[in-house]
C-alpha positions as CSV (number, residue, x, y, z in Angstrom):
1,X,18.4,66.5,-36.3
2,X,19.8,62.9,-36.5
3,X,22.2,62.0,-39.3
4,X,21.4,60.5,-42.3
5,X,22.9,57.1,-43.0
6,X,23.0,55.5,-46.3
7,X,24.0,52.0,-47.1
8,X,24.3,50.1,-50.5
9,X,21.9,47.1,-50.9
10,X,23.5,45.6,-54.2
11,X,21.2,42.5,-54.2
12,X,18.2,45.0,-54.4
13,X,20.2,47.6,-56.5
14,X,19.3,50.4,-54.5
15,X,20.7,52.9,-51.8
16,X,18.8,53.3,-48.7
17,X,19.0,56.2,-46.3
18,X,17.7,55.9,-42.7
19,X,17.5,58.2,-40.0
20,X,17.6,56.8,-36.4
21,X,17.2,53.4,-37.9
22,X,14.0,54.0,-39.8
23,X,14.0,54.0,-43.4
24,X,13.7,57.6,-44.8
25,X,14.5,57.3,-48.6
26,X,15.9,55.2,-51.4
27,X,17.5,55.6,-54.8
28,X,17.1,52.5,-57.3
29,X,20.1,51.9,-59.7
30,X,21.4,49.7,-62.2
31,X,25.1,48.7,-63.1
32,X,26.1,47.8,-66.3
33,X,28.9,48.5,-68.9
34,X,30.9,50.4,-66.4
35,X,28.0,52.7,-65.6
36,X,25.7,53.4,-62.6
37,X,22.5,54.6,-63.5
38,X,20.5,56.4,-60.9
39,X,16.9,55.6,-61.8
40,X,14.4,56.9,-59.3
41,X,15.0,58.5,-55.9
42,X,12.1,58.3,-53.3
43,X,12.1,60.3,-50.0
44,X,9.3,59.3,-47.6
45,X,7.0,62.5,-46.9
46,X,7.8,62.6,-43.3
47,X,11.7,63.3,-44.2
48,X,11.3,65.6,-47.1
49,X,13.5,68.8,-46.2
50,X,15.9,67.0,-44.1
51,X,18.8,66.4,-46.8
52,X,17.7,62.8,-47.4
53,X,17.6,63.0,-51.0
54,X,21.0,65.0,-51.1
55,X,22.6,62.6,-48.9
56,X,21.5,59.6,-51.0
57,X,23.0,61.4,-54.2
58,X,26.3,62.2,-52.6
59,X,26.7,58.5,-51.4
60,X,25.7,57.2,-54.8
61,X,28.5,59.5,-56.6
62,X,31.0,58.7,-53.9
63,X,30.3,54.9,-54.7
64,X,30.6,55.5,-58.3
65,X,34.0,57.2,-58.0
66,X,35.1,54.4,-55.6
67,X,34.1,51.7,-58.1
68,X,35.4,53.8,-61.1
69,X,32.1,53.9,-62.7
70,X,30.5,56.8,-64.6
71,X,27.1,58.2,-63.5
72,X,24.0,58.2,-65.7
73,X,21.3,60.6,-64.2
74,X,18.2,59.0,-65.2
75,X,16.2,60.2,-62.2
76,X,15.2,64.1,-62.6
77,X,16.2,64.8,-58.7
78,X,19.5,63.2,-59.4
79,X,19.9,65.4,-62.5
80,X,18.9,68.4,-60.9
81,X,21.4,67.7,-58.0
82,X,24.4,67.2,-60.4
83,X,23.4,70.3,-62.6
84,X,23.9,72.3,-59.2
85,X,26.9,70.7,-58.1
86,X,29.8,70.9,-61.1
87,X,32.3,69.0,-58.8
88,X,30.4,65.9,-59.8
89,X,30.4,66.7,-63.7
90,X,33.8,64.6,-64.4
91,X,32.1,61.3,-63.7
92,X,28.6,62.2,-64.9
93,X,27.4,61.1,-68.6
94,X,25.8,64.1,-70.4
95,X,27.3,67.0,-68.4
96,X,29.9,69.6,-69.5
97,X,33.7,68.5,-68.4
98,X,35.4,70.8,-66.3
99,X,38.1,72.7,-68.2
100,X,41.4,73.7,-66.6
101,X,42.6,77.4,-67.0
102,X,45.7,77.7,-69.0
């Protein structure tokens, strides 16, 4: 299986995933007031089940960390991803904050 490659297209406000140079999926986003809203995720049918959606979300969260933005998971797919990945909760708005054990 070929690797999923994700790139930011800021002029189009979306992250795009490609496999072997072919568009496989995207996440539409908006940046405002120090927040990255992940609005809509779409994976083309022929690429479903190949980790494209998860790769997009991982990239988006990494970019948010790099740019010191908080994440708003508007898209149901993104919300589902972050709910099952507690390591993302520290920058996702509306998620429980990790608590340190005393």
